[in-house]
C-alpha atoms as a printed R data frame, in Angstrom:
   type eleno elety resid chain resno       x       y       z
1  ATOM     1    CA   MET     A     1 -24.334 -12.811 -19.960
2  ATOM     2    CA   THR     A     2 -23.560 -15.986 -21.668
3  ATOM     3    CA   MET     A     3 -20.571 -18.225 -21.430
4  ATOM     4    CA   THR     A     4 -19.043 -21.021 -23.514
5  ATOM     5    CA   ILE     A     5 -18.525 -24.470 -22.581
6  ATOM     6    CA   LYS     A     6 -16.759 -27.395 -24.209
7  ATOM     7    CA   VAL     A     7 -16.746 -31.096 -22.952
8  ATOM     8    CA   TYR     A     8 -14.033 -33.207 -23.384
9  ATOM     9    CA   GLU     A     9 -12.232 -36.332 -21.878
10 ATOM    10    CA   VAL     A    10  -8.564 -36.842 -21.119
11 ATOM    11    CA   ASN     A    11  -7.077 -40.438 -21.059
12 ATOM    12    CA   ARG     A    12  -4.156 -41.343 -18.794
13 ATOM    13    CA   GLU     A    13  -1.844 -40.898 -21.673
14 ATOM    14    CA   GLY     A    14  -2.926 -37.096 -21.787
15 ATOM    15    CA   SER     A    15  -4.807 -37.513 -25.195
16 ATOM    16    CA   THR     A    16  -7.942 -35.574 -25.348
17 ATOM    17    CA   ARG     A    17 -11.174 -36.214 -27.202
18 ATOM    18    CA   VAL     A    18 -14.157 -33.815 -27.639
19 ATOM    19    CA   ILE     A    19 -17.375 -35.081 -26.197
20 ATOM    20    CA   ARG     A    20 -19.425 -31.935 -27.127
21 ATOM    21    CA   PRO     A    21 -18.019 -29.111 -29.125
22 ATOM    22    CA   GLU     A    22 -17.838 -25.430 -27.726
23 ATOM    23    CA   SER     A    23 -21.291 -23.974 -27.365
24 ATOM    24    CA   GLU     A    24 -22.892 -21.016 -25.624
25 ATOM    25    CA   VAL     A    25 -24.795 -21.489 -22.388
26 ATOM    26    CA   THR     A    26 -26.561 -19.186 -20.086
27 ATOM    27    CA   PRO     A    27 -25.605 -19.608 -16.531
28 ATOM    28    CA   LEU     A    28 -28.282 -20.062 -13.767
29 ATOM    29    CA   GLU     A    29 -28.536 -17.253 -10.967
30 ATOM    30    CA   GLY     A    30 -27.934 -19.853  -8.330
31 ATOM    31    CA   PRO     A    31 -27.456 -23.650  -8.077
32 ATOM    32    CA   GLU     A    32 -30.863 -25.782  -8.357
33 ATOM    33    CA   PHE     A    33 -31.834 -27.379  -5.393
34 ATOM    34    CA   SER     A    34 -30.834 -30.790  -6.805
35 ATOM    35    CA   HIS     A    35 -27.313 -29.856  -6.996
36 ATOM    36    CA   GLU     A    36 -26.666 -29.186  -3.422
37 ATOM    37    CA   PHE     A    37 -25.040 -31.720  -1.381
38 ATOM    38    CA   PRO     A    38 -27.537 -33.387   1.352
39 ATOM    39    CA   ALA     A    39 -26.864 -32.557   4.964
40 ATOM    40    CA   CYS     A    40 -24.374 -34.986   6.467
41 ATOM    41    CA   GLU     A    41 -25.819 -37.963   8.470
42 ATOM    42    CA   CYS     A    42 -22.538 -39.434   9.915
43 ATOM    43    CA   LEU     A    43 -22.687 -40.051  13.558
44 ATOM    44    CA   ALA     A    44 -20.196 -37.408  14.576
45 ATOM    45    CA   CYS     A    45 -22.220 -34.580  12.700
46 ATOM    46    CA   ALA     A    46 -25.673 -36.020  14.093
47 ATOM    47    CA   GLU     A    47 -24.310 -35.643  17.574
48 ATOM    48    CA   GLY     A    48 -22.892 -32.094  16.952
49 ATOM    49    CA   ALA     A    49 -19.197 -33.074  17.460
50 ATOM    50    CA   SER     A    50 -17.012 -30.091  17.580
């Protein structure tokens, strides 16, 4: 199954500008490891706060 994607930007006045025209892409089965958020290292999570 393919999807289409179009990349554009919108300025604060609401005007749009196309960065990359519409093209077909094939989605991944799952996220790549590099797209995952790292584990939280804040003090509350490290201590297991509930």
